[in-house]
PyMOL commands that place a pseudoatom at each C-alpha (Angstrom):
pseudoatom trace, name=CA, resn=MET, resi=1, chain=A, elem=C, hetatm=0, pos=[46.169, -34.099, -17.946]
pseudoatom trace, name=CA, resn=ALA, resi=2, chain=A, elem=C, hetatm=0, pos=[42.847, -35.736, -18.802]
pseudoatom trace, name=CA, resn=ARG, resi=3, chain=A, elem=C, hetatm=0, pos=[41.603, -35.068, -15.237]
pseudoatom trace, name=CA, resn=TYR, resi=4, chain=A, elem=C, hetatm=0, pos=[42.593, -31.405, -15.580]
pseudoatom trace, name=CA, resn=PHE, resi=5, chain=A, elem=C, hetatm=0, pos=[40.740, -31.150, -18.910]
pseudoatom trace, name=CA, resn=LEU, resi=6, chain=A, elem=C, hetatm=0, pos=[37.563, -32.738, -17.477]
pseudoatom trace, name=CA, resn=THR, resi=7, chain=A, elem=C, hetatm=0, pos=[37.637, -30.301, -14.553]
pseudoatom trace, name=CA, resn=LEU, resi=8, chain=A, elem=C, hetatm=0, pos=[37.834, -27.308, -16.912]
pseudoatom trace, name=CA, resn=MET, resi=9, chain=A, elem=C, hetatm=0, pos=[34.905, -28.674, -18.959]
pseudoatom trace, name=CA, resn=ALA, resi=10, chain=A, elem=C, hetatm=0, pos=[32.767, -29.053, -15.820]
pseudoatom trace, name=CA, resn=VAL, resi=11, chain=A, elem=C, hetatm=0, pos=[33.500, -25.475, -14.726]
pseudoatom trace, name=CA, resn=PHE, resi=12, chain=A, elem=C, hetatm=0, pos=[32.673, -24.182, -18.219]
pseudoatom trace, name=CA, resn=LEU, resi=13, chain=A, elem=C, hetatm=0, pos=[29.332, -26.047, -18.292]
pseudoatom trace, name=CA, resn=LEU, resi=14, chain=A, elem=C, hetatm=0, pos=[28.357, -24.663, -14.899]
pseudoatom trace, name=CA, resn=PHE, resi=15, chain=A, elem=C, hetatm=0, pos=[29.202, -21.150, -16.048]
pseudoatom trace, name=CA, resn=LEU, resi=16, chain=A, elem=C, hetatm=0, pos=[27.173, -21.588, -19.236]
pseudoatom trace, name=CA, resn=GLN, resi=17, chain=A, elem=C, hetatm=0, pos=[24.150, -22.849, -17.291]
pseudoatom trace, name=CA, resn=GLY, resi=18, chain=A, elem=C, hetatm=0, pos=[24.303, -19.818, -15.003]
pseudoatom trace, name=CA, resn=CYS, resi=19, chain=A, elem=C, hetatm=0, pos=[24.228, -17.441, -17.986]
pseudoatom trace, name=CA, resn=THR, resi=20, chain=A, elem=C, hetatm=0, pos=[21.230, -19.060, -19.690]
pseudoatom trace, name=CA, resn=THR, resi=21, chain=A, elem=C, hetatm=0, pos=[18.953, -19.761, -16.741]
pseudoatom trace, name=CA, resn=GLU, resi=22, chain=A, elem=C, hetatm=0, pos=[16.259, -17.094, -16.046]
pseudoatom trace, name=CA, resn=PRO, resi=23, chain=A, elem=C, hetatm=0, pos=[16.704, -15.657, -12.570]
pseudoatom trace, name=CA, resn=SER, resi=24, chain=A, elem=C, hetatm=0, pos=[13.925, -16.522, -10.173]
pseudoatom trace, name=CA, resn=SER, resi=25, chain=A, elem=C, hetatm=0, pos=[11.539, -13.786, -8.950]
pseudoatom trace, name=CA, resn=PRO, resi=26, chain=A, elem=C, hetatm=0, pos=[12.007, -12.587, -5.395]
pseudoatom trace, name=CA, resn=PRO, resi=27, chain=A, elem=C, hetatm=0, pos=[9.521, -14.039, -2.918]
pseudoatom trace, name=CA, resn=PRO, resi=28, chain=A, elem=C, hetatm=0, pos=[6.470, -11.877, -2.203]
pseudoatom trace, name=CA, resn=PRO, resi=29, chain=A, elem=C, hetatm=0, pos=[6.330, -9.966, 1.060]
pseudoatom trace, name=CA, resn=ALA, resi=30, chain=A, elem=C, hetatm=0, pos=[4.807, -11.724, 4.016]
pseudoatom trace, name=CA, resn=GLY, resi=31, chain=A, elem=C, hetatm=0, pos=[1.007, -11.888, 3.854]
pseudoatom trace, name=CA, resn=GLN, resi=32, chain=A, elem=C, hetatm=0, pos=[0.847, -11.127, 0.117]
pseudoatom trace, name=CA, resn=GLU, resi=33, chain=A, elem=C, hetatm=0, pos=[-0.180, -13.683, -2.485]
pseudoatom trace, name=CA, resn=PRO, resi=34, chain=A, elem=C, hetatm=0, pos=[2.243, -14.239, -5.359]
pseudoatom trace, name=CA, resn=LYS, resi=35, chain=A, elem=C, hetatm=0, pos=[1.270, -12.636, -8.666]
pseudoatom trace, name=CA, resn=THR, resi=36, chain=A, elem=C, hetatm=0, pos=[0.226, -15.277, -11.189]
pseudoatom trace, name=CA, resn=GLY, resi=37, chain=A, elem=C, hetatm=0, pos=[-0.223, -13.082, -14.307]
pseudoatom trace, name=CA, resn=GLY, resi=38, chain=A, elem=C, hetatm=0, pos=[-3.114, -11.074, -15.752]
pseudoatom trace, name=CA, resn=SER, resi=39, chain=A, elem=C, hetatm=0, pos=[-4.481, -7.790, -14.363]
pseudoatom trace, name=CA, resn=SER, resi=40, chain=A, elem=C, hetatm=0, pos=[-4.936, -7.332, -10.674]
pseudoatom trace, name=CA, resn=LEU, resi=41, chain=A, elem=C, hetatm=0, pos=[-7.916, -5.432, -9.228]
pseudoatom trace, name=CA, resn=SER, resi=42, chain=A, elem=C, hetatm=0, pos=[-5.734, -2.379, -8.801]
pseudoatom trace, name=CA, resn=ASP, resi=43, chain=A, elem=C, hetatm=0, pos=[-4.613, -2.584, -12.437]
pseudoatom trace, name=CA, resn=THR, resi=44, chain=A, elem=C, hetatm=0, pos=[-8.205, -2.971, -13.608]
pseudoatom trace, name=CA, resn=ALA, resi=45, chain=A, elem=C, hetatm=0, pos=[-9.315, 0.019, -11.547]
pseudoatom trace, name=CA, resn=SER, resi=46, chain=A, elem=C, hetatm=0, pos=[-6.535, 2.171, -13.001]
pseudoatom trace, name=CA, resn=GLN, resi=47, chain=A, elem=C, hetatm=0, pos=[-7.536, 1.193, -16.545]
pseudoatom trace, name=CA, resn=ALA, resi=48, chain=A, elem=C, hetatm=0, pos=[-11.262, 1.870, -16.001]
pseudoatom trace, name=CA, resn=PRO, resi=49, chain=A, elem=C, hetatm=0, pos=[-12.564, 5.138, -17.507]
pseudoatom trace, name=CA, resn=LYS, resi=50, chain=A, elem=C, hetatm=0, pos=[-12.594, 7.991, -15.043]
pseudoatom trace, name=CA, resn=PRO, resi=51, chain=A, elem=C, hetatm=0, pos=[-16.015, 9.402, -14.168]
pseudoatom trace, name=CA, resn=ALA, resi=52, chain=A, elem=C, hetatm=0, pos=[-16.986, 12.643, -15.888]
pseudoatom trace, name=CA, resn=PRO, resi=53, chain=A, elem=C, hetatm=0, pos=[-16.327, 15.752, -13.828]
pseudoatom trace, name=CA, resn=PRO, resi=54, chain=A, elem=C, hetatm=0, pos=[-19.377, 17.113, -12.007]
pseudoatom trace, name=CA, resn=VAL, resi=55, chain=A, elem=C, hetatm=0, pos=[-21.517, 19.667, -13.805]
pseudoatom trace, name=CA, resn=LYS, resi=56, chain=A, elem=C, hetatm=0, pos=[-20.364, 23.187, -13.090]
pseudoatom trace, name=CA, resn=ASN, resi=57, chain=A, elem=C, hetatm=0, pos=[-22.690, 25.057, -10.775]
pseudoatom trace, name=CA, resn=LEU, resi=58, chain=A, elem=C, hetatm=0, pos=[-24.948, 27.472, -12.603]
pseudoatom trace, name=CA, resn=TYR, resi=59, chain=A, elem=C, hetatm=0, pos=[-25.500, 29.697, -9.570]
pseudoatom trace, name=CA, resn=ASP, resi=60, chain=A, elem=C, hetatm=0, pos=[-22.700, 31.335, -7.604]
pseudoatom trace, name=CA, resn=GLU, resi=61, chain=A, elem=C, hetatm=0, pos=[-23.989, 30.877, -4.075]
pseudoatom trace, name=CA, resn=LYS, resi=62, chain=A, elem=C, hetatm=0, pos=[-21.305, 33.130, -2.575]
pseudoatom trace, name=CA, resn=ALA, resi=63, chain=A, elem=C, hetatm=0, pos=[-21.736, 36.018, -5.001]
pseudoatom trace, name=CA, resn=ASP, resi=64, chain=A, elem=C, hetatm=0, pos=[-23.058, 39.447, -4.060]
pseudoatom trace, name=CA, resn=ALA, resi=65, chain=A, elem=C, hetatm=0, pos=[-26.350, 39.320, -5.966]
pseudoatom trace, name=CA, resn=SER, resi=66, chain=A, elem=C, hetatm=0, pos=[-26.801, 43.116, -5.903]
pseudoatom trace, name=CA, resn=ARG, resi=67, chain=A, elem=C, hetatm=0, pos=[-23.364, 43.508, -7.457]
pseudoatom trace, name=CA, resn=GLN, resi=68, chain=A, elem=C, hetatm=0, pos=[-24.219, 40.898, -10.097]
pseudoatom trace, name=CA, resn=VAL, resi=69, chain=A, elem=C, hetatm=0, pos=[-27.260, 42.909, -11.155]
pseudoatom trace, name=CA, resn=ALA, resi=70, chain=A, elem=C, hetatm=0, pos=[-25.354, 46.216, -11.048]
pseudoatom trace, name=CA, resn=ASP, resi=71, chain=A, elem=C, hetatm=0, pos=[-22.638, 44.800, -13.309]
pseudoatom trace, name=CA, resn=ALA, resi=72, chain=A, elem=C, hetatm=0, pos=[-25.263, 43.408, -15.689]
pseudoatom trace, name=CA, resn=LEU, resi=73, chain=A, elem=C, hetatm=0, pos=[-27.026, 46.791, -15.864]
pseudoatom trace, name=CA, resn=HIS, resi=74, chain=A, elem=C, hetatm=0, pos=[-23.741, 48.525, -16.622]
pseudoatom trace, name=CA, resn=GLU, resi=75, chain=A, elem=C, hetatm=0, pos=[-23.095, 46.127, -19.509]
pseudoatom trace, name=CA, resn=ALA, resi=76, chain=A, elem=C, hetatm=0, pos=[-26.672, 46.544, -20.722]
pseudoatom trace, name=CA, resn=ARG, resi=77, chain=A, elem=C, hetatm=0, pos=[-26.285, 50.328, -20.879]
pseudoatom trace, name=CA, resn=GLN, resi=78, chain=A, elem=C, hetatm=0, pos=[-23.024, 49.992, -22.775]
pseudoatom trace, name=CA, resn=ASP, resi=79, chain=A, elem=C, hetatm=0, pos=[-24.373, 47.554, -25.374]
pseudoatom trace, name=CA, resn=HIS, resi=80, chain=A, elem=C, hetatm=0, pos=[-28.049, 48.597, -25.610]
pseudoatom trace, name=CA, resn=LYS, resi=81, chain=A, elem=C, hetatm=0, pos=[-29.353, 45.361, -24.087]
pseudoatom trace, name=CA, resn=HIS, resi=82, chain=A, elem=C, hetatm=0, pos=[-31.847, 44.225, -21.489]
pseudoatom trace, name=CA, resn=VAL, resi=83, chain=A, elem=C, hetatm=0, pos=[-31.004, 42.167, -18.401]
pseudoatom trace, name=CA, resn=LEU, resi=84, chain=A, elem=C, hetatm=0, pos=[-32.466, 38.684, -18.031]
pseudoatom trace, name=CA, resn=ILE, resi=85, chain=A, elem=C, hetatm=0, pos=[-32.363, 37.360, -14.457]
pseudoatom trace, name=CA, resn=GLN, resi=86, chain=A, elem=C, hetatm=0, pos=[-32.954, 33.657, -13.980]
pseudoatom trace, name=CA, resn=TRP, resi=87, chain=A, elem=C, hetatm=0, pos=[-33.777, 33.064, -10.310]
pseudoatom trace, name=CA, resn=GLY, resi=88, chain=A, elem=C, hetatm=0, pos=[-33.122, 29.552, -9.038]
pseudoatom trace, name=CA, resn=GLY, resi=89, chain=A, elem=C, hetatm=0, pos=[-30.575, 27.315, -7.378]
pseudoatom trace, name=CA, resn=ASN, resi=90, chain=A, elem=C, hetatm=0, pos=[-28.085, 24.541, -8.025]
pseudoatom trace, name=CA, resn=TRP, resi=91, chain=A, elem=C, hetatm=0, pos=[-30.522, 22.106, -6.387]
pseudoatom trace, name=CA, resn=CYS, resi=92, chain=A, elem=C, hetatm=0, pos=[-33.159, 22.840, -9.067]
pseudoatom trace, name=CA, resn=PRO, resi=93, chain=A, elem=C, hetatm=0, pos=[-33.174, 20.417, -12.079]
pseudoatom trace, name=CA, resn=TRP, resi=94, chain=A, elem=C, hetatm=0, pos=[-35.524, 22.645, -14.095]
pseudoatom trace, name=CA, resn=CYS, resi=95, chain=A, elem=C, hetatm=0, pos=[-33.125, 25.576, -13.707]
pseudoatom trace, name=CA, resn=PHE, resi=96, chain=A, elem=C, hetatm=0, pos=[-30.473, 23.541, -15.498]
pseudoatom trace, name=CA, resn=LYS, resi=97, chain=A, elem=C, hetatm=0, pos=[-33.004, 22.439, -18.122]
pseudoatom trace, name=CA, resn=LEU, resi=98, chain=A, elem=C, hetatm=0, pos=[-33.811, 26.060, -18.936]
pseudoatom trace, name=CA, resn=HIS, resi=99, chain=A, elem=C, hetatm=0, pos=[-30.132, 26.978, -19.077]
pseudoatom trace, name=CA, resn=ALA, resi=100, chain=A, elem=C, hetatm=0, pos=[-29.491, 23.969, -21.325]
pseudoatom trace, name=CA, resn=VAL, resi=101, chain=A, elem=C, hetatm=0, pos=[-32.106, 24.955, -23.907]
pseudoatom trace, name=CA, resn=LEU, resi=102, chain=A, elem=C, hetatm=0, pos=[-30.794, 28.534, -23.922]
pseudoatom trace, name=CA, resn=GLU, resi=103, chain=A, elem=C, hetatm=0, pos=[-27.309, 27.238, -24.699]
pseudoatom trace, name=CA, resn=SER, resi=104, chain=A, elem=C, hetatm=0, pos=[-28.070, 24.275, -26.968]
pseudoatom trace, name=CA, resn=ASP, resi=105, chain=A, elem=C, hetatm=0, pos=[-30.597, 25.894, -29.337]
pseudoatom trace, name=CA, resn=ARG, resi=106, chain=A, elem=C, hetatm=0, pos=[-28.635, 27.952, -31.842]
pseudoatom trace, name=CA, resn=SER, resi=107, chain=A, elem=C, hetatm=0, pos=[-31.286, 30.611, -32.474]
pseudoatom trace, name=CA, resn=LEU, resi=108, chain=A, elem=C, hetatm=0, pos=[-31.962, 31.007, -28.745]
pseudoatom trace, name=CA, resn=ARG, resi=109, chain=A, elem=C, hetatm=0, pos=[-28.271, 31.287, -27.962]
pseudoatom trace, name=CA, resn=GLY, resi=110, chain=A, elem=C, hetatm=0, pos=[-27.783, 33.993, -30.609]
pseudoatom trace, name=CA, resn=LEU, resi=111, chain=A, elem=C, hetatm=0, pos=[-30.857, 35.929, -29.514]
pseudoatom trace, name=CA, resn=LEU, resi=112, chain=A, elem=C, hetatm=0, pos=[-29.874, 35.775, -25.840]
pseudoatom trace, name=CA, resn=ARG, resi=113, chain=A, elem=C, hetatm=0, pos=[-26.321, 36.967, -26.426]
pseudoatom trace, name=CA, resn=ALA, resi=114, chain=A, elem=C, hetatm=0, pos=[-27.310, 39.709, -28.867]
pseudoatom trace, name=CA, resn=GLU, resi=115, chain=A, elem=C, hetatm=0, pos=[-30.157, 41.242, -26.877]
pseudoatom trace, name=CA, resn=TYR, resi=116, chain=A, elem=C, hetatm=0, pos=[-29.669, 40.341, -23.194]
pseudoatom trace, name=CA, resn=VAL, resi=117, chain=A, elem=C, hetatm=0, pos=[-27.204, 40.229, -20.356]
pseudoatom trace, name=CA, resn=TYR, resi=118, chain=A, elem=C, hetatm=0, pos=[-28.052, 36.860, -18.780]
pseudoatom trace, name=CA, resn=VAL, resi=119, chain=A, elem=C, hetatm=0, pos=[-27.615, 36.562, -15.003]
pseudoatom trace, name=CA, resn=PRO, resi=120, chain=A, elem=C, hetatm=0, pos=[-28.475, 33.433, -12.973]
pseudoatom trace, name=CA, resn=ILE, resi=121, chain=A, elem=C, hetatm=0, pos=[-29.096, 34.551, -9.363]
pseudoatom trace, name=CA, resn=GLU, resi=122, chain=A, elem=C, hetatm=0, pos=[-29.666, 32.372, -6.312]
pseudoatom trace, name=CA, resn=SER, resi=123, chain=A, elem=C, hetatm=0, pos=[-33.276, 32.551, -5.150]
pseudoatom trace, name=CA, resn=LYS, resi=124, chain=A, elem=C, hetatm=0, pos=[-32.163, 32.811, -1.523]
pseudoatom trace, name=CA, resn=ASN, resi=125, chain=A, elem=C, hetatm=0, pos=[-31.675, 36.543, -2.217]
pseudoatom trace, name=CA, resn=VAL, resi=126, chain=A, elem=C, hetatm=0, pos=[-35.312, 37.122, -1.319]
pseudoatom trace, name=CA, resn=ASP, resi=127, chain=A, elem=C, hetatm=0, pos=[-34.900, 40.813, -0.499]
pseudoatom trace, name=CA, resn=LEU, resi=128, chain=A, elem=C, hetatm=0, pos=[-33.438, 41.547, -3.911]
pseudoatom trace, name=CA, resn=ALA, resi=129, chain=A, elem=C, hetatm=0, pos=[-36.146, 39.491, -5.582]
pseudoatom trace, name=CA, resn=ALA, resi=130, chain=A, elem=C, hetatm=0, pos=[-38.799, 41.326, -3.585]
pseudoatom trace, name=CA, resn=SER, resi=131, chain=A, elem=C, hetatm=0, pos=[-37.404, 44.666, -4.767]
pseudoatom trace, name=CA, resn=TYR, resi=132, chain=A, elem=C, hetatm=0, pos=[-38.279, 43.535, -8.308]
pseudoatom trace, name=CA, resn=LYS, resi=133, chain=A, elem=C, hetatm=0, pos=[-41.582, 41.983, -7.139]
pseudoatom trace, name=CA, resn=ALA, resi=134, chain=A, elem=C, hetatm=0, pos=[-40.367, 38.595, -8.312]
pseudoatom trace, name=CA, resn=PRO, resi=135, chain=A, elem=C, hetatm=0, pos=[-42.061, 35.682, -6.461]
pseudoatom trace, name=CA, resn=VAL, resi=136, chain=A, elem=C, hetatm=0, pos=[-39.176, 33.226, -6.215]
pseudoatom trace, name=CA, resn=ASN, resi=137, chain=A, elem=C, hetatm=0, pos=[-41.122, 30.599, -4.284]
pseudoatom trace, name=CA, resn=SER, resi=138, chain=A, elem=C, hetatm=0, pos=[-41.304, 28.661, -7.561]
pseudoatom trace, name=CA, resn=VAL, resi=139, chain=A, elem=C, hetatm=0, pos=[-38.136, 28.457, -9.662]
pseudoatom trace, name=CA, resn=PRO, resi=140, chain=A, elem=C, hetatm=0, pos=[-36.805, 28.951, -12.199]
pseudoatom trace, name=CA, resn=PHE, resi=141, chain=A, elem=C, hetatm=0, pos=[-38.376, 32.369, -12.479]
pseudoatom trace, name=CA, resn=LEU, resi=142, chain=A, elem=C, hetatm=0, pos=[-37.450, 35.052, -15.016]
pseudoatom trace, name=CA, resn=THR, resi=143, chain=A, elem=C, hetatm=0, pos=[-37.188, 38.813, -14.552]
pseudoatom trace, name=CA, resn=VAL, resi=144, chain=A, elem=C, hetatm=0, pos=[-36.429, 41.191, -17.422]
pseudoatom trace, name=CA, resn=LEU, resi=145, chain=A, elem=C, hetatm=0, pos=[-34.974, 44.629, -16.664]
pseudoatom trace, name=CA, resn=ASP, resi=146, chain=A, elem=C, hetatm=0, pos=[-34.209, 47.484, -19.004]
pseudoatom trace, name=CA, resn=ALA, resi=147, chain=A, elem=C, hetatm=0, pos=[-30.868, 49.249, -18.808]
pseudoatom trace, name=CA, resn=ASP, resi=148, chain=A, elem=C, hetatm=0, pos=[-32.354, 51.757, -16.330]
pseudoatom trace, name=CA, resn=ASN, resi=149, chain=A, elem=C, hetatm=0, pos=[-33.223, 48.982, -13.861]
pseudoatom trace, name=CA, resn=LYS, resi=150, chain=A, elem=C, hetatm=0, pos=[-36.933, 49.103, -14.624]
pseudoatom trace, name=CA, resn=VAL, resi=151, chain=A, elem=C, hetatm=0, pos=[-38.847, 45.813, -14.419]
pseudoatom trace, name=CA, resn=LEU, resi=152, chain=A, elem=C, hetatm=0, pos=[-40.297, 44.927, -17.825]
pseudoatom trace, name=CA, resn=ALA, resi=153, chain=A, elem=C, hetatm=0, pos=[-41.507, 41.394, -17.078]
pseudoatom trace, name=CA, resn=ASN, resi=154, chain=A, elem=C, hetatm=0, pos=[-41.786, 38.879, -14.263]
pseudoatom trace, name=CA, resn=GLN, resi=155, chain=A, elem=C, hetatm=0, pos=[-42.377, 35.486, -15.830]
pseudoatom trace, name=CA, resn=PRO, resi=156, chain=A, elem=C, hetatm=0, pos=[-42.946, 32.056, -14.238]
pseudoatom trace, name=CA, resn=THR, resi=157, chain=A, elem=C, hetatm=0, pos=[-41.485, 29.396, -16.514]
pseudoatom trace, name=CA, resn=ASP, resi=158, chain=A, elem=C, hetatm=0, pos=[-44.298, 26.832, -16.277]
pseudoatom trace, name=CA, resn=PRO, resi=159, chain=A, elem=C, hetatm=0, pos=[-45.975, 28.209, -19.440]
pseudoatom trace, name=CA, resn=LEU, resi=160, chain=A, elem=C, hetatm=0, pos=[-42.706, 27.678, -21.324]
pseudoatom trace, name=CA, resn=GLU, resi=161, chain=A, elem=C, hetatm=0, pos=[-42.596, 23.955, -20.512]
pseudoatom trace, name=CA, resn=ASP, resi=162, chain=A, elem=C, hetatm=0, pos=[-43.577, 21.063, -22.758]
pseudoatom trace, name=CA, resn=GLY, resi=163, chain=A, elem=C, hetatm=0, pos=[-43.781, 17.806, -20.831]
pseudoatom trace, name=CA, resn=ASP, resi=164, chain=A, elem=C, hetatm=0, pos=[-40.409, 17.085, -19.247]
pseudoatom trace, name=CA, resn=HIS, resi=165, chain=A, elem=C, hetatm=0, pos=[-38.536, 19.870, -21.047]
pseudoatom trace, name=CA, resn=TYR, resi=166, chain=A, elem=C, hetatm=0, pos=[-38.742, 23.478, -22.183]
pseudoatom trace, name=CA, resn=ASP, resi=167, chain=A, elem=C, hetatm=0, pos=[-40.235, 24.336, -25.569]
pseudoatom trace, name=CA, resn=ALA, resi=168, chain=A, elem=C, hetatm=0, pos=[-37.587, 26.300, -27.480]
pseudoatom trace, name=CA, resn=ALA, resi=169, chain=A, elem=C, hetatm=0, pos=[-40.243, 28.087, -29.555]
pseudoatom trace, name=CA, resn=LYS, resi=170, chain=A, elem=C, hetatm=0, pos=[-42.043, 29.325, -26.428]
pseudoatom trace, name=CA, resn=VAL, resi=171, chain=A, elem=C, hetatm=0, pos=[-38.786, 30.495, -24.843]
pseudoatom trace, name=CA, resn=LYS, resi=172, chain=A, elem=C, hetatm=0, pos=[-37.842, 32.290, -28.065]
pseudoatom trace, name=CA, resn=ALA, resi=173, chain=A, elem=C, hetatm=0, pos=[-41.225, 34.024, -28.215]
pseudoatom trace, name=CA, resn=PHE, resi=174, chain=A, elem=C, hetatm=0, pos=[-40.685, 35.319, -24.672]
pseudoatom trace, name=CA, resn=LEU, resi=175, chain=A, elem=C, hetatm=0, pos=[-37.206, 36.633, -25.490]
pseudoatom trace, name=CA, resn=GLU, resi=176, chain=A, elem=C, hetatm=0, pos=[-38.429, 38.246, -28.709]
pseudoatom trace, name=CA, resn=GLN, resi=177, chain=A, elem=C, hetatm=0, pos=[-41.250, 39.966, -26.837]
pseudoatom trace, name=CA, resn=TRP, resi=178, chain=A, elem=C, hetatm=0, pos=[-38.984, 41.629, -24.271]
pseudoatom trace, name=CA, resn=LYS, resi=179, chain=A, elem=C, hetatm=0, pos=[-35.816, 42.377, -26.230]
pseudoatom trace, name=CA, resn=PRO, resi=180, chain=A, elem=C, hetatm=0, pos=[-34.853, 46.067, -26.601]
pseudoatom trace, name=CA, resn=ALA, resi=181, chain=A, elem=C, hetatm=0, pos=[-36.259, 48.012, -29.553]
pseudoatom trace, name=CA, resn=PRO, resi=182, chain=A, elem=C, hetatm=0, pos=[-33.646, 48.686, -32.257]
pseudoatom trace, name=CA, resn=LEU, resi=183, chain=A, elem=C, hetatm=0, pos=[-32.147, 52.161, -32.303]
pseudoatom trace, name=CA, resn=ASP, resi=184, chain=A, elem=C, hetatm=0, pos=[-32.923, 54.556, -35.145]
pseudoatom trace, name=CA, resn=ALA, resi=185, chain=A, elem=C, hetatm=0, pos=[-29.845, 54.550, -37.380]
pseudoatom trace, name=CA, resn=GLU, resi=186, chain=A, elem=C, hetatm=0, pos=[-30.503, 58.000, -38.876]
pseudoatom trace, name=CA, resn=GLN, resi=187, chain=A, elem=C, hetatm=0, pos=[-30.872, 59.580, -35.446]
pseudoatom trace, name=CA, resn=LEU, resi=188, chain=A, elem=C, hetatm=0, pos=[-27.669, 57.903, -34.291]
pseudoatom trace, name=CA, resn=LEU, resi=189, chain=A, elem=C, hetatm=0, pos=[-25.779, 59.181, -37.336]
pseudoatom trace, name=CA, resn=ALA, resi=190, chain=A, elem=C, hetatm=0, pos=[-27.125, 62.720, -36.949]
pseudoatom trace, name=CA, resn=ALA, resi=191, chain=A, elem=C, hetatm=0, pos=[-26.115, 62.818, -33.276]
pseudoatom trace, name=CA, resn=ALA, resi=192, chain=A, elem=C, hetatm=0, pos=[-22.670, 61.417, -34.082]
pseudoatom trace, name=CA, resn=LEU, resi=193, chain=A, elem=C, hetatm=0, pos=[-22.120, 63.993, -36.857]
pseudoatom trace, name=CA, resn=GLY, resi=194, chain=A, elem=C, hetatm=0, pos=[-23.092, 66.816, -34.535]
pseudoatom trace, name=CA, resn=GLN, resi=195, chain=A, elem=C, hetatm=0, pos=[-20.661, 65.606, -31.877]
pseudoatom trace, name=CA, resn=ALA, resi=196, chain=A, elem=C, hetatm=0, pos=[-17.899, 65.070, -34.455]
pseudoatom trace, name=CA, resn=ARG, resi=197, chain=A, elem=C, hetatm=0, pos=[-18.233, 68.648, -35.745]
pseudoatom trace, name=CA, resn=LYS, resi=198, chain=A, elem=C, hetatm=0, pos=[-18.140, 69.970, -32.211]
pseudoatom trace, name=CA, resn=ASP, resi=199, chain=A, elem=C, hetatm=0, pos=[-15.014, 67.981, -31.288]
pseudoatom trace, name=CA, resn=GLN, resi=200, chain=A, elem=C, hetatm=0, pos=[-13.417, 68.093, -34.774]
pseudoatom trace, name=CA, resn=ARG, resi=201, chain=A, elem=C, hetatm=0, pos=[-13.203, 64.350, -34.899]
pseudoatom trace, name=CA, resn=SER, resi=202, chain=A, elem=C, hetatm=0, pos=[-13.844, 61.647, -37.484]
pseudoatom trace, name=CA, resn=ILE, resi=203, chain=A, elem=C, hetatm=0, pos=[-16.704, 59.153, -37.471]
pseudoatom trace, name=CA, resn=LEU, resi=204, chain=A, elem=C, hetatm=0, pos=[-16.341, 55.418, -38.049]
pseudoatom trace, name=CA, resn=ILE, resi=205, chain=A, elem=C, hetatm=0, pos=[-19.580, 53.637, -38.951]
pseudoatom trace, name=CA, resn=HIS, resi=206, chain=A, elem=C, hetatm=0, pos=[-19.606, 49.872, -38.698]
pseudoatom trace, name=CA, resn=PHE, resi=207, chain=A, elem=C, hetatm=0, pos=[-22.380, 47.999, -40.499]
pseudoatom trace, name=CA, resn=GLY, resi=208, chain=A, elem=C, hetatm=0, pos=[-23.210, 44.606, -39.036]
pseudoatom trace, name=CA, resn=ALA, resi=209, chain=A, elem=C, hetatm=0, pos=[-25.786, 42.709, -37.005]
pseudoatom trace, name=CA, resn=PRO, resi=210, chain=A, elem=C, hetatm=0, pos=[-26.018, 41.583, -33.357]
pseudoatom trace, name=CA, resn=GLY, resi=211, chain=A, elem=C, hetatm=0, pos=[-24.244, 38.286, -32.922]
pseudoatom trace, name=CA, resn=ALA, resi=212, chain=A, elem=C, hetatm=0, pos=[-23.260, 38.118, -36.592]
pseudoatom trace, name=CA, resn=SER, resi=213, chain=A, elem=C, hetatm=0, pos=[-19.883, 36.571, -37.376]
pseudoatom trace, name=CA, resn=GLY, resi=214, chain=A, elem=C, hetatm=0, pos=[-20.000, 36.996, -41.152]
pseudoatom trace, name=CA, resn=ALA, resi=215, chain=A, elem=C, hetatm=0, pos=[-18.871, 39.821, -43.404]
pseudoatom trace, name=CA, resn=SER, resi=216, chain=A, elem=C, hetatm=0, pos=[-19.329, 43.438, -42.351]
pseudoatom trace, name=CA, resn=ALA, resi=217, chain=A, elem=C, hetatm=0, pos=[-18.346, 46.852, -43.644]
pseudoatom trace, name=CA, resn=SER, resi=218, chain=A, elem=C, hetatm=0, pos=[-17.140, 50.131, -42.207]
pseudoatom trace, name=CA, resn=ILE, resi=219, chain=A, elem=C, hetatm=0, pos=[-17.259, 53.699, -43.529]
pseudoatom trace, name=CA, resn=ALA, resi=220, chain=A, elem=C, hetatm=0, pos=[-15.116, 56.505, -42.136]
pseudoatom trace, name=CA, resn=PHE, resi=221, chain=A, elem=C, hetatm=0, pos=[-16.063, 60.202, -42.349]
pseudoatom trace, name=CA, resn=SER, resi=222, chain=A, elem=C, hetatm=0, pos=[-13.155, 62.605, -42.017]
pseudoatom trace, name=CA, resn=ALA, resi=223, chain=A, elem=C, hetatm=0, pos=[-13.344, 66.358, -42.871]
pseudoatom trace, name=CA, resn=GLY, resi=224, chain=A, elem=C, hetatm=0, pos=[-15.741, 65.875, -45.745]
pseudoatom trace, name=CA, resn=ARG, resi=225, chain=A, elem=C, hetatm=0, pos=[-13.930, 62.844, -47.130]
pseudoatom trace, name=CA, resn=ILE, resi=226, chain=A, elem=C, hetatm=0, pos=[-15.493, 59.383, -47.065]
pseudoatom trace, name=CA, resn=SER, resi=227, chain=A, elem=C, hetatm=0, pos=[-13.456, 56.192, -47.220]
pseudoatom trace, name=CA, resn=SER, resi=228, chain=A, elem=C, hetatm=0, pos=[-14.653, 52.597, -46.975]
pseudoatom trace, name=CA, resn=ARG, resi=229, chain=A, elem=C, hetatm=0, pos=[-12.850, 49.907, -45.011]
for i in range(1, 229): cmd.bond("trace and resi %d" % i, "trace and resi %d" % (i + 1))
show_as sticks, trace
zoom trace
């Protein structure tokens, strides 16, 4: 009986040891060193910050440049703007510097969007550039067109530089010089009233400012009755 009891105790102890012992790790594949803890090179690489995506190209090298200008002129006629062509290429650091100051300076950005249709065009379109008498051998180069496709200015950008960057004040002065003249509000209203009487339609006048995002007001004329909105 005692022998039977001792045998049961031995079996129980072996079973208990099997339940509490941590299983051993499987051997590494042939030719691979066992992992000893810490981060491996692959883990470190996966945790490293990913590089920033490349800067988006400013110039569409595959675009139809004539179509780009035609579309810009159409928008300019619709919104009473001028067209600003920036000739250059994605290989040109100064082209990106000029674009950067146009986008980063708040007053320049507002002026550009309110008064111009901005079109970066690859300087390889030499025939198109020649049609506007724009010497694109040195870029960036600026051409300003009115809504009727008339050249108003051909401007090298060297005079707008200041050391290793563009002077925002000089760029603003150029844009101010060649922006479209404001329309005469009284003449616009008189023409709209004449057309409204002819077509028996109402007139909606919206008071605001180019590029303004603040408060504005509207007045509606309808058969002799005026209502504000």
